[in-house]
C-alpha positions as CSV (number, residue, x, y, z in Angstrom):
1,X,115.6,175.2,147.3
2,X,114.5,171.8,146.2
3,X,114.6,170.2,142.7
4,X,113.0,167.2,141.4
5,X,115.2,164.9,139.1
6,X,113.0,164.0,135.9
7,X,115.6,161.3,134.7
8,X,117.7,158.6,136.4
9,X,121.1,160.0,137.5
10,X,124.0,157.5,137.4
11,X,124.4,156.1,141.1
12,X,121.0,157.0,142.4
13,X,118.7,154.2,143.7
14,X,116.5,153.7,140.7
15,X,119.1,154.2,137.9
16,X,119.8,150.6,137.6
17,X,116.1,149.5,137.8
18,X,115.2,152.1,135.0
19,X,118.2,151.0,132.8
20,X,117.0,147.4,133.2
21,X,113.6,148.4,132.2
22,X,114.8,150.1,129.2
23,X,117.2,147.6,127.8
24,X,114.6,144.8,128.7
25,X,111.8,146.4,126.6
26,X,114.4,147.0,123.6
27,X,115.5,143.5,123.6
28,X,112.0,142.2,123.6
29,X,111.3,144.5,120.6
30,X,114.3,142.9,118.8
31,X,112.9,139.6,119.1
32,X,114.7,138.2,122.2
33,X,113.2,136.3,125.1
34,X,114.3,136.9,128.7
35,X,115.7,134.4,130.8
36,X,113.6,132.6,133.4
37,X,116.5,132.1,135.9
38,X,117.9,135.6,135.3
39,X,116.4,138.8,133.7
40,X,119.7,139.8,132.4
41,X,119.9,137.1,130.0
42,X,118.4,137.1,126.7
43,X,117.9,134.7,123.8
44,X,117.1,135.2,120.1
45,X,116.0,131.9,118.5
46,X,115.7,133.1,115.0
47,X,119.2,134.5,115.0
48,X,120.6,132.1,117.7
49,X,122.2,135.0,119.7
50,X,122.7,134.8,123.4
51,X,123.1,138.0,125.3
52,X,124.1,138.6,129.0
53,X,124.0,142.0,130.3
54,X,125.8,143.2,133.5
55,X,125.3,146.8,134.5
56,X,126.0,148.5,131.2
57,X,128.1,145.8,129.6
58,X,126.8,143.5,126.9
59,X,128.3,140.2,126.3
60,X,127.0,138.6,123.0
61,X,127.4,135.1,121.5
62,X,126.5,134.4,118.0
63,X,127.9,134.2,114.4
64,X,129.4,137.3,112.8
65,X,126.6,138.2,110.5
66,X,124.0,138.0,113.4
67,X,126.5,140.2,115.7
68,X,126.4,142.7,112.9
69,X,122.5,142.7,112.8
70,X,122.5,143.3,116.7
71,X,125.1,146.1,116.3
72,X,122.9,147.7,113.7
73,X,119.9,147.7,115.8
74,X,121.3,149.1,119.0
75,X,123.3,151.9,117.2
76,X,120.2,153.4,115.7
């Protein structure tokens, strides 16, 4: 028997690439620009937020009200 996996499964070869595409498009939708040197760095000029993504961890630098704005967006 053989089955086809319709989604990315954690640990498979394409899982990290699919995850990067997903969070990348979401960050662009929120008004962030992707870093030129690294596709895992994002900047939102309007909110002055800086985000670095490593795997499934997000490190965010900004003022408290802008961090709350970001949290509201990603929890919807």
